C-alpha positions in Angstrom: 91.1 15.9 16.6 92.1 18.5 19.1 90.0 19.5 22.1 89.4 22.9 20.6 88.2 21.3 17.3 85.9 19.0 19.3 84.5 21.9 21.2 83.9 23.9 18.0 82.1 20.9 16.5 79.9 20.5 19.5 79.1 24.3 19.6 78.2 24.3 15.9 75.9 21.3 16.6 74.5 23.1 19.6 73.8 26.2 17.6 71.7 24.2 15.1 69.8 22.3 17.8 69.1 25.4 20.0 68.0 27.4 17.0 65.6 24.6 15.9 64.2 23.7 19.3 64.9 26.6 21.7 66.6 26.3 25.0 63.7 24.3 26.7 63.2 22.0 23.8 66.9 21.0 23.6 68.7 18.3 25.5 72.3 17.3 25.8 71.5 14.1 24.1 70.1 16.0 21.1 73.3 18.0 20.9 75.5 14.9 21.1 73.5 13.2 18.4 73.8 16.3 16.1 77.6 16.4 16.8 77.8 12.6 16.3 79.5 12.1 19.7 78.5 10.4 22.9 76.7 12.4 25.6 79.7 11.7 27.9 82.0 13.5 25.3 79.7 16.6 25.5 79.8 16.5 29.3 83.6 16.2 29.2 83.7 19.5 27.4 80.9 21.4 29.1 79.4 21.5 32.6 75.7 21.3 31.7 73.1 22.5 29.2 73.3 26.1 30.5 77.0 26.1 30.0 76.6 24.8 26.4 74.0 27.5 25.7 76.1 30.3 27.1 79.2 29.1 25.2 77.1 28.7 22.0 76.1 32.3 22.3 79.7 33.3 22.8 80.8 31.2 19.9 78.1 32.8 17.7 79.1 36.3 18.7 82.8 35.5 18.0 81.9 34.3 14.5 79.8 37.5 13.9 82.6 39.8 15.1 85.2 37.9 13.1 83.1 38.4 10.0 82.8 42.1 10.7 86.5 42.4 11.3 87.5 40.4 8.2 85.1 42.5 6.1 86.9 45.7 7.3 90.2 44.1 6.4 89.0 43.4 2.9 88.6 47.1 2.1 91.3 49.7 1.8 89.3 53.0 1.6 87.8 54.1 4.9 84.4 54.8 3.3 84.3 51.3 1.9 85.4 49.9 5.3 82.5 51.8 6.9 80.1 50.4 4.3 81.4 46.9 4.9 81.1 47.3 8.7 77.6 48.5 8.3 76.6 45.7 5.9 78.0 43.0 8.2 76.8 44.5 11.4 73.2 44.9 10.2 72.8 42.0 7.7 74.8 39.2 9.4 71.7 38.0 11.3 69.6 37.9 8.2 72.3 35.9 6.4 72.7 33.5 9.3 69.2 32.4 10.3 70.4 29.9 13.0 72.2 32.7 14.8 69.2 34.9 14.4 66.9 32.3 15.9 69.3 31.6 18.7 69.3 35.4 19.5 65.5 35.5 19.3 65.3 32.8 21.9 65.9 35.5 24.4 69.4 36.8 24.7 69.2 39.6 22.1 68.0 42.1 24.8 70.6 41.2 27.4 73.3 40.8 24.8 73.6 44.6 24.8 73.3 45.0 28.6 74.9 41.9 30.2 78.3 42.2 31.6 79.0 38.8 30.1 79.0 40.2 26.6 80.5 43.6 27.4 83.8 42.5 25.8 82.1 42.0 22.4 80.5 45.4 22.6 83.9 46.9 23.4 85.5 45.0 20.5 82.9 46.3 18.1 83.2 49.9 19.3 87.0 49.8 19.0 86.8 48.4 15.5 84.5 51.2 14.4 86.7 53.7 16.2 89.9 52.5 14.4 88.1 52.9 11.0 86.9 56.4 11.9 90.4 57.3 13.1 91.9 56.0 9.8 89.4 58.1 7.9 90.0 61.3 9.8 93.8 60.8 9.6 93.6 60.4 5.8 91.3 63.4 5.5 88.5 61.4 4.0 86.3 61.8 7.1 85.7 65.1 8.9 87.4 65.8 12.2 85.4 64.2 15.1 85.7 62.6 18.5 86.1 59.1 17.1 85.5 57.4 20.4 82.2 59.1 21.0 81.1 58.7 17.4 81.9 54.9 17.5 79.7 54.6 20.6 76.9 56.5 18.9 77.2 54.3 15.8 77.2 51.2 17.9 74.1 52.5 19.7 72.3 53.0 16.3 73.3 49.4 15.4 72.0 48.1 18.7 68.7 49.9 18.4 68.1 48.8 14.9 68.9 45.2 15.6 66.6 45.2 18.7 63.8 46.8 16.7 64.2 44.7 13.6 64.9 41.3 15.1 62.9 41.5 18.4 59.7 42.8 16.8 59.9 40.6 13.7 61.8 37.5 12.7 62.0 38.8 9.2 65.2 40.2 7.9 65.6 44.0 7.5 64.7 45.1 4.0 62.5 48.1 4.1 63.3 51.4 2.4 64.3 53.0 5.7 67.1 50.5 6.2 68.5 51.4 2.8 68.7 55.1 3.8 70.8 54.5 6.9 74.3 54.0 5.3 73.9 57.2 3.2 72.6 59.2 6.2 75.4 58.0 8.5 78.4 57.8 6.1 77.6 61.0 4.2 77.4 62.8 7.5 81.0 61.7 8.3 82.7 62.5 5.0 85.0 65.5 5.1 83.2 68.5 3.6 79.8 67.2 4.7 77.8 67.8 7.8 77.4 70.7 10.2 81.1 70.9 11.2 82.4 71.0 7.7 84.9 73.8 7.3 
């Protein structure tokens, strides 16, 4: 087994243990037992519990972003891509309860403000921007400043996640949530919205 595979196995185990027990209730020994390795193996890969925790967050965010990006690649029509991005961006945490519990442990708030996670935010914004640019170029979406719009859409995503997952551990599912894709996407379609020509 490669070092990268060993690290991934430990991080997956750590995700489970941190999600079940929280940061304070988790020990390196518990993570090692979950990963079915010796404690020394864990410490060969990571500095300490804080390092494991931070890398587990990064690992979880990478998996979330990969799912969003692959969902966009599955679709060909820009509108379907936007709907896919929306679906994964908003529903991923409800479909992945361990990641949701890890985020609820505390980092959800600083996830959107910490310099450590700025690269993930930038990746998300660039992905949305590329889909918007494709839609504008094909004439499916109305002309717009795609960079600014991608930042606005990411801000909506951030506010909804903070509101939904910080205030309640329940997954989104109210009627308001179902209205968002129509409100957002219909406002971007060519021939719709205030700037339609």
